[in-house]
C-alpha positions in Angstrom: 0.0 0.0 0.0 1.4 3.4 -1.0 0.7 6.1 1.5 0.7 9.9 1.5 -2.3 11.3 -0.4 -0.8 14.7 -0.9 2.5 13.2 -2.3 0.6 12.3 -5.5 -0.1 15.6 -7.2 -2.9 16.9 -4.9 -2.3 20.2 -3.0 -0.9 19.8 0.5 -2.1 23.1 1.9 -5.7 22.3 1.9 -7.1 24.7 4.6 -9.2 26.3 1.9 -9.9 23.1 -0.1 -12.4 20.6 1.2 -11.9 16.9 0.6 -15.5 16.8 -0.4 -15.0 19.4 -3.1 -12.0 17.6 -4.6 -13.8 14.3 -4.5 -16.9 15.6 -6.0 -14.9 16.7 -9.0 -13.3 13.3 -9.3 -16.5 11.3 -8.8 -17.8 9.4 -11.9 -21.4 10.0 -12.9 -21.5 13.1 -10.6 -24.1 14.7 -12.8 -26.5 11.9 -11.8 -26.0 12.6 -8.1 -27.5 16.0 -7.6 -27.3 18.2 -4.5 -31.0 17.5 -3.9 -30.4 13.7 -4.0 -27.5 14.0 -1.6 -29.6 16.1 0.8 -32.4 13.5 0.7 -30.0 10.8 2.0 -28.3 13.2 4.4 -25.0 13.4 2.6 -23.0 16.5 3.2 -19.3 16.5 2.2 -16.9 17.1 5.1 -14.5 20.0 5.0 -10.9 18.7 4.9 -9.7 20.4 8.2 -12.6 18.6 10.1 -11.8 15.2 8.6 -8.1 15.7 9.3 -8.6 16.8 12.9 -10.8 13.9 13.8 -8.6 11.4 12.0 -5.4 12.7 13.5 -7.0 12.4 17.0 -8.4 8.9 16.4 -5.6 7.1 14.5 -2.6 6.5 16.7 -0.9 3.4 15.3 -0.1 2.0 11.9 -1.7 -1.2 13.2 -5.1 0.4 13.7 -8.1 -1.1 12.1 -10.1 1.9 10.7 -13.8 2.0 9.6 -15.5 4.9 7.9 -19.3 4.1 7.8 -21.3 6.1 5.4 -18.0 7.0 3.8 -19.3 8.9 0.8 -16.3 9.5 -1.3 -13.8 8.6 1.5 -13.0 12.0 3.1 -11.9 10.3 6.4 -10.2 7.3 4.8 -8.1 9.7 2.7 -7.2 11.7 5.8 -6.3 8.4 7.4 -3.9 7.7 4.6 -1.9 10.8 5.5 -2.1 10.0 9.2 -0.8 6.5 8.7 2.1 7.9 6.6 3.0 10.3 9.4 3.0 7.4 11.9 5.0 5.0 9.7 8.4 4.1 11.1 11.4 4.6 8.8 11.8 1.5 6.7 8.4 0.0 7.6 6.7 -2.1 5.0 3.6 -0.7 3.4 1.8 -4.0 4.0 2.2 -3.6 7.7 0.3 -0.3 7.8 -3.3 0.1 8.7 -6.5 -1.6 7.7 -9.0 0.7 6.0 -12.7 -0.2 5.4 -15.6 1.8 4.3 -19.4 1.3 4.0 -21.6 3.4 1.7 -25.2 3.3 0.7 -24.9 5.1 -2.6 -23.3 2.9 -5.2 -21.8 5.7 -7.3 -20.1 7.2 -4.3 -18.8 3.8 -3.2 -17.2 3.3 -6.6 -15.8 6.8 -6.6 -14.2 6.1 -3.2 -12.6 2.9 -4.4 -11.2 4.7 -7.5 -9.8 7.6 -5.6 -8.2 5.4 -3.0 -6.8 3.1 -5.7 -5.4 6.1 -7.5 -3.2 7.0 -4.5 -2.1 3.3 -4.1 -4.4 2.4 -1.3 -6.1 -1.0 -1.1 -9.2 -0.3 0.9 -12.4 -2.3 1.1 -15.5 -0.3 0.4 -18.8 -2.2 0.9 -22.0 -1.0 -0.7 -25.1 -1.2 1.4 -27.2 0.0 4.3 -25.0 0.5 7.3 -27.9 -0.5 9.6 -28.0 -3.9 7.9 -24.3 -4.5 8.7 -23.8 -6.8 11.7 -21.5 -5.1 14.3 -18.1 -6.7 14.4 -16.7 -5.2 17.6 -13.3 -5.4 15.9 -12.2 -1.9 14.9 -9.8 0.3 16.8 -11.2 3.4 15.1 -14.6 4.5 13.7 -14.6 7.9 12.1 -16.9 9.8 9.9 -19.8 12.1 9.2 -23.1 10.3 9.7 -26.0 11.1 7.4 -28.4 13.7 8.6 -32.0 13.1 7.7 -34.7 14.7 9.8 -37.3 12.5 11.3 -40.0 13.9 8.9 -38.1 12.3 6.0 -36.6 9.4 7.9 -39.4 6.8 7.8 -40.5 3.4 6.8 -38.1 0.5 6.7 -35.0 2.8 7.0 -36.3 4.1 10.4 -37.3 0.6 11.5 -33.8 -0.8 10.7 -32.1 2.1 12.5 -34.2 1.7 15.7 -33.5 -2.0 15.7 -29.8 -1.3 15.3 -29.8 1.1 18.3 -31.7 -1.4 20.4 -28.8 -3.8 20.1 -27.0 -1.5 22.5 -30.1 -1.1 24.7 -30.9 2.4 23.4 -34.6 2.9 22.7 -35.0 5.9 20.4 -38.0 8.2 20.0 -39.8 8.3 16.7 -38.7 11.9 16.5 -35.0 10.9 16.3 -33.2 11.9 13.1 -30.9 9.4 11.3 -27.6 10.4 13.1 -28.8 9.2 16.5 -29.1 5.5 15.7 -26.0 5.8 13.5 -23.9 7.0 16.4 -24.9 4.1 18.6 -24.5 1.5 15.8 -21.0 2.9 14.9 -19.9 2.3 18.5 -20.8 -1.3 18.3 -18.1 -1.8 15.6 -15.4 -0.9 18.1 -13.3 -3.3 20.1 -13.0 -2.6 23.8 -10.8 0.5 24.3 -11.6 1.7 20.7 -12.0 5.3 19.6 -14.9 7.0 17.8 -14.7 10.4 16.1 -17.9 11.8 14.5 -19.3 15.0 13.0 -22.7 15.3 14.6 -25.5 17.9 14.6 -25.4 20.2 17.6 -28.8 18.6 18.3 -26.7 16.1 20.4 -26.5 18.8 23.1 -30.0 20.0 23.2 -32.9 17.9 21.8 -35.0 15.7 24.0 -34.8 12.7 21.7 -31.0 12.7 22.1 -31.2 12.1 25.8 -30.6 8.4 25.3 -27.6 9.1 23.1 -26.0 11.3 25.7 -26.5 8.7 28.3 -25.1 6.0 26.1 -21.9 8.0 25.4 -21.2 8.7 29.0 -22.0 5.2 30.1 -20.0 3.5 27.3 -16.8 5.5 27.0 -14.0 6.3 29.4 -13.5 9.8 28.0 -15.8 12.1 25.9 -14.6 15.3 24.3 -16.7 17.9 22.4 -15.3 20.4 20.0 -17.8 23.3 19.4 -17.7 26.0 16.8 -18.5 29.7 16.9 -19.2 29.8 13.1 -21.0 27.4 10.9 -18.9 24.6 9.5 -21.0 23.6 6.5 -21.7 26.6 4.2 -25.4 26.7 3.2 -26.4 24.2 5.9 -28.4 25.7 8.8 -27.6 22.9 11.2 -24.8 23.6 13.7 -22.3 20.8 14.3 -20.2 19.4 17.1 -17.2 17.1 16.9 -17.6 14.1 19.1 -14.3 12.5 20.2 -15.0 9.4 22.4 -12.4 6.9 23.5 -12.1 3.9 25.8 -15.2 2.0 24.5 -16.6 -0.3 27.1 -14.3 1.2 29.7 -16.8 3.7 30.9 -18.8 5.2 32.5 -17.5 8.7 32.9 -19.4 11.4 34.6 -18.1 14.3 32.6 -17.1 15.6 29.2 -14.3 17.9 28.2 -15.1 20.9 25.9 -13.0 22.9 23.5 -13.9 25.7 21.1 -12.8 26.6 17.6 -13.8 29.7 15.7 -14.3 27.7 12.5 -13.1 24.6 10.7 -9.9 26.3 9.5 -9.0 27.1 13.1 -8.9 23.4 14.2 -5.2 23.1 13.5 -4.5 25.8 16.1 -7.2 24.6 18.6 -6.5 25.8 22.1 -5.1 23.0 24.2 -6.9 24.3 27.3 -10.0 22.2 27.9 -13.0 22.8 30.2 -14.6 20.0 32.2 -18.4 19.8 32.3 -20.4 17.4 34.3 -24.2 17.0 33.9 -26.4 16.2 36.8 -27.6 13.2 34.9 -26.0 11.7 31.8 -29.1 12.2 29.8 -29.7 15.8 30.7 -29.1 18.4 28.1 -25.5 19.2 27.4 -26.1 22.8 26.4 -24.7 24.2 29.7 -21.3 23.0 28.3 -21.5 26.1 26.1 -21.0 28.3 29.2 -17.6 29.7 30.1 -16.0 28.1 33.1 -16.7 30.8 35.6 -20.3 31.2 34.5 -20.8 27.4 34.5 -19.6 27.3 38.1 -22.1 30.1 39.1 -24.9 28.4 37.2 -24.3 25.0 38.7 -24.0 26.4 42.2 -27.3 28.2 42.1 -29.0 25.1 40.9 -27.4 22.7 43.4 -27.7 25.2 46.2 -31.5 25.3 46.0 -31.8 29.0 45.3 -33.2 28.2 41.8 -35.6 25.5 40.8 -37.0 24.3 37.5 -40.2 26.2 36.4 -42.1 22.9 36.9 -41.7 23.4 40.7 -44.1 26.3 40.4 -46.7 24.5 38.2 -47.5 22.8 34.9 -46.6 24.2 31.5 -49.0 23.1 28.7 -49.5 23.7 25.0 -52.1 26.2 23.9 -55.2 25.5 21.7 -54.8 24.2 18.2 -57.6 25.5 16.0 -56.6 24.1 12.6 -57.1 27.5 10.9 -56.4 30.6 13.0 -57.5 32.9 10.2 -61.0 31.5 10.4 -61.4 30.8 14.1 -59.6 34.0 15.5 -61.7 37.2 15.0 -61.3 40.8 15.7 -64.1 42.7 17.5 -64.8 44.5 14.2 -65.2 41.1 12.4 -67.4 39.8 15.2 -69.7 42.7 14.7 -69.7 42.4 11.0 -70.7 38.7 11.3 -73.4 39.5 13.9 -72.0 36.8 16.3 -73.4 36.5 19.8 -71.6 36.0 23.1 -72.5 32.3 23.1 -70.5 31.9 19.9 -67.2 33.3 21.4 -64.4 32.9 23.9 -62.1 35.7 24.9 -58.6 35.1 23.4 -55.0 36.1 23.8 -54.3 37.1 20.1 -52.1 34.9 18.0 -48.3 35.5 18.4 -46.5 36.9 21.4 -45.4 40.4 20.7 -48.0 41.7 23.1 -46.6 39.5 25.9 -43.4 41.4 26.7 -44.5 43.1 29.9 -45.2 41.8 33.4 -49.0 41.3 33.0 -51.6 40.8 30.3 -54.4 42.9 31.7 -58.1 43.4 30.6 -57.1 46.9 29.5 -54.4 45.5 27.3 -56.8 42.9 25.8 -59.3 45.7 25.0 -56.7 47.9 23.4 -55.5 45.1 21.2 -59.1 44.5 20.0 -59.6 48.2 19.3 -56.5 48.2 17.0 -57.7 45.2 15.0 -56.1 42.2 16.8 -58.0 38.9 17.0 -59.2 38.9 20.6 -62.1 36.5 20.1 -62.2 32.8 19.3 -65.2 31.4 17.4 -66.1 28.5 19.7 -69.7 27.9 20.5 -69.9 25.9 23.7 -73.5 24.8 23.0 -76.0 25.6 20.2 -74.5 28.3 17.9 -76.6 31.4 17.2 -78.2 31.8 13.8 -75.2 34.0 12.8 -72.9 31.3 14.1 -74.5 28.7 11.9 -74.2 31.0 8.9 -70.5 31.4 9.7 -70.1 27.6 10.0 -71.8 27.2 6.6 -69.5 29.7 5.1 -66.5 27.9 6.6 -67.6 24.6 5.0 -68.0 26.4 1.7 -64.4 27.5 2.0 -63.2 23.9 3.0 -62.1 25.0 6.4 -63.5 21.8 7.9 -61.1 19.7 5.7 -58.0 20.8 7.6 -56.6 17.9 9.6 -57.3 19.3 13.1 -60.8 20.2 12.1 -61.8 16.9 10.4 -60.6 14.7 13.3 -63.0 16.4 15.8 -66.7 16.4 16.2 -68.1 18.9 15.5 -65.3 20.3 13.5 -65.9 23.9 14.6 -65.7 23.2 18.4 -62.0 23.7 19.3 -60.9 21.8 22.4 -60.2 24.3 25.2 -59.0 24.3 28.8 -59.3 26.8 31.7 -57.4 30.1 31.2 -53.8 29.7 32.4 -52.4 31.7 35.4 -49.5 32.8 33.3 -48.5 32.9 29.6 -45.0 31.8 28.6 -43.7 32.9 25.2 -42.6 30.1 22.8 -40.6 31.8 20.0 -38.3 34.6 21.2 -35.9 37.0 19.7 -34.5 37.9 23.1 -35.6 35.7 26.0 -38.7 33.9 27.0 -41.1 36.0 29.1 -43.5 35.0 31.8 -46.6 37.2 31.9 -49.4 37.1 34.4 -52.8 36.4 32.7 -54.7 39.0 34.6 -57.3 39.2 31.8 -58.0 35.5 32.2 -58.1 34.8 28.5 -57.5 31.6 26.6 -54.4 31.1 24.6 -53.3 29.5 21.3 -50.3 27.2 20.7 -48.2 30.3 19.8 -47.6 30.6 23.5 -47.7 28.2 26.4 -49.8 28.3 29.5 -48.5 27.9 33.1 -50.9 26.6 35.6 -49.5 27.4 39.0 -49.9 25.1 42.0 -52.8 26.3 44.2 -50.5 27.1 47.1 -48.3 29.2 44.8 -50.9 30.9 42.7 -51.1 34.2 44.5 -47.3 34.5 44.9 -46.6 33.4 41.4 -49.2 35.6 39.6 -47.9 38.6 41.5 -44.1 38.1 41.5 -42.9 35.3 39.2 -42.8 37.6 36.1 -40.5 39.9 38.1 -38.4 37.2 39.7 -37.8 35.3 36.5 -35.9 38.3 35.1 -32.6 37.4 36.5 -29.4 36.8 34.6 -29.5 33.2 35.9 -32.9 32.7 34.2 -31.7 34.4 31.0 -28.7 32.1 30.8 -30.9 29.2 31.6 -33.2 30.0 28.7 -30.3 29.8 26.3 -29.3 26.4 27.6 -32.7 24.7 27.9 -34.1 26.2 24.8 -33.1 25.7 21.1 -31.9 28.2 18.6 -33.6 28.0 15.2 -33.1 29.6 11.8 -33.1 33.4 12.0 -31.7 33.3 15.5 -35.0 32.7 17.3 -34.9 30.9 20.6 -37.6 28.2 20.8 -38.9 26.8 24.1 -41.1 23.7 24.0 -43.3 22.9 27.1 -40.9 20.2 28.4 -38.0 22.7 27.9 -40.0 25.4 29.7 -40.4 23.0 32.6 -36.6 23.1 33.0 -36.2 26.9 32.9 -34.3 27.8 36.1 -36.3 30.3 38.2 -36.0 31.4 41.8 -37.3 29.1 44.5 -40.7 30.2 45.9 -39.2 30.7 49.3 -36.6 33.1 47.8 -39.3 35.0 46.0 -41.4 35.2 49.2 -38.6 36.5 51.3 -37.7 39.1 48.7 -41.3 40.3 48.1 -40.9 43.8 49.6 -37.8 44.5 47.6 -39.4 43.2 44.4 -42.4 45.3 44.9 -40.2 48.4 45.3 -38.5 47.9 41.9 -41.7 46.9 40.0 -42.5 50.3 38.6 -38.9 50.6 37.3 -39.0 47.1 35.8 -42.4 47.8 34.1 -40.9 51.0 32.6 -37.8 49.2 31.3 -39.9 46.3 29.7 -42.0 48.9 27.8 -38.7 49.6 26.0 -37.9 46.6 23.8 -34.2 46.8 24.7 -34.8 47.0 28.4 -34.8 43.3 29.4 -31.0 43.2 30.2 -31.3 46.4 32.3 -34.3 44.9 34.1 -32.4 41.7 34.8 -29.6 43.8 36.4 -32.1 45.3 38.8 -33.5 41.9 39.7 -30.0 40.5 40.1 -29.4 43.1 42.7 -32.5 42.1 44.6 -32.4 38.3 44.3 -28.9 37.1 43.4 -26.9 39.5 45.5 -29.4 40.8 48.0 -31.3 37.6 48.9 -28.9 34.7 47.9 -25.6 36.5 48.5 -24.1 35.6 45.2 -20.7 37.2 44.6 -20.6 40.1 42.2 -18.0 38.4 40.1 -20.3 35.4 39.6 -23.2 37.6 38.7 -20.9 39.4 36.2 -19.9 36.0 34.8 -23.6 35.1 34.2 -24.2 38.4 32.5 -21.3 38.0 30.2 -22.3 34.4 29.4 -25.8 35.6 28.5 -24.4 38.3 26.3 -22.1 35.8 24.6 -24.7 33.1 24.0 -27.2 35.6 22.6 -24.6 37.2 20.4 -23.7 33.7 19.1 -27.3 32.9 18.4 -27.9 36.2 16.6 -24.7 35.7 14.5 -25.8 32.3 13.5 -29.2 33.7 12.6 -27.5 36.2 10.3 -25.5 33.4 8.7 -28.8 31.5 8.1 -30.3 34.4 6.3 
C-alpha cells in the first residue's frame, strides 16, 4: 500500500480546499448525483480540516483497524492515509500499515471512493449497502466519519425501523422523533473493540434535543473519555444545522461522569485549537449538554445556584402546557370588528389572547391591554360555540364549510369540526418563540391562549405569589442564561422553548421570592418601565439580580458578572448564526 495522499499531485495546503470538493470533481457520474439527492439521503461532504482533525486524533498506530461508515467519497479514509504515513516508522513495509474499510449506501459514491483510494495506491475495502444492515463486528480500533443527517419527517418506513433496531442492540430505545444520526452514532460504536475510539461530526442537536437524551446517556455510560469540539461559526456553508465534533475513547471502559469541551472559531482554526479544555459534568447523563457552552466561571455560578437550592425548574411552580390548536387561526380567530360584521353573539365566542406573542413582553396581560388590542384590530375573540350556535354562528359555519375550512386535519378529526378543544385560562403565559428571551406574563385578563404561547398553571398554594411576583423574579441573569441552555436556537436566531423545555427553565425558588417580596415590589415600577422599551430586558435583569442574586442569595458580584457575560455571549452567538442562516 502506497501512503501519503498529498504526495501524488494533490495540494498539501488544503485549509481552503475541502476533501468533499476535490472528491466531487473526481466522482464518476457526478451529474447523476445532484445536491437534492445528496440532501435527501443526508450526505454533506466534510471540510478537509474537520476530517483531518478527527482522524489525527483517532488514528494512533499503523496497526489500527479503521472504519468509515457512510463513507461517501472517503473523506476520512483519505485523511487516514496521510495520518498513517506520518506514523510510519522509517523502513516500515507498506503491507504492515493500517487496515482501511468503508461502507456506503450510494453505489456511485462507493465506486468513486474505491477509485480515488486506488489512484493513490491504497487498497481499501468499500462495501456498498445500508450500514444499519451490517452486523456489528466489535473489531475496529477506530470508527470515524460524518453520519448522514436526515430529519425525522423524512426518515421513515423500513429505514427508520432498521435504525431503531440497530440502536436497540445497544439497549438504546430511540423516540420516533429521532433523526438518522442518532441511531447511526450508537450503531457505529458497536463496531469498536474494547478500548476503541470514535470520532464523528454530529449535529449540535446532540447537546439540546430531547430525543438525544438516550444518546447522551449511552456515550457517557459506554466510553472512558468524551470530548466535544464546538464552533463559533458554521462549519458547512449553506447548511443551517450547527455541528459538534464528538471524540470518544475507551469504549466499554466507561462510565464517565463528565465531558471535556474545547472551542474553535471555525473549521480552519482546528489546526490551532486551544489545548486548554473545560470540564463539564451534567447532573444526569441524559440531561441536556447545552450548559457546556458556558464559560467556566459562568458554569460554576450556574451549577452552584441550581445545586444550592436557590433556583428550581419552572415545573416546581406548576405545569406548563401547549395552547389550543384551531386548525385554521385565520377563520377561528376574530377581531371585534369582524365579530360585529358577522353578527355573532356572546355564546359563539371565547375571549382570546391574540395569536403571536409580541403583546406578551410586559409583566402582565391585563383586561385593558386585551381591550386595546381589540380596538386596534387584533383577533381577541375565538369562534367556539360551547353549545348551540346562534343563527349568525350557523351561517359562519356554513361559510367555513363552503371554503373547505372543515377539511383541515385538526378540524376533520374532531366532532363537531368547529368546536375547538379548550381548557381553563392559564395563570401565566409563557412565550414560545423569542428574539431575546422567554417571558412569563401574568394572565390577569383570564383569556384563553393558542399554541403560539404556552400556559403555566400554578400550583394552588403558589398561585397568588406566582401571579404577582414570578414575572419579576424570573428576570434574573441566571434565568436568561438558563433560557439559552434549555431552549433551542432556530433559523433566523430565534430561541424556541417547548413545554418540556420550559419546565426546566431555572427560576428562583418560591421561598426566595417570598422572602424578597418587599424589595421586588419596590422595583416593580422601574421594571415595568424598562420592559416597555424593547431593549430594556437586560437592564431589568440587572435590577432583579441586585434584589435576588446579590441581596437575597448572597451571590458574589464576580459570579453575577460572569452570568451576564455568558448571556451576552450566548445571545450574540445565536444572533450571529441567525444572520448566517439568512
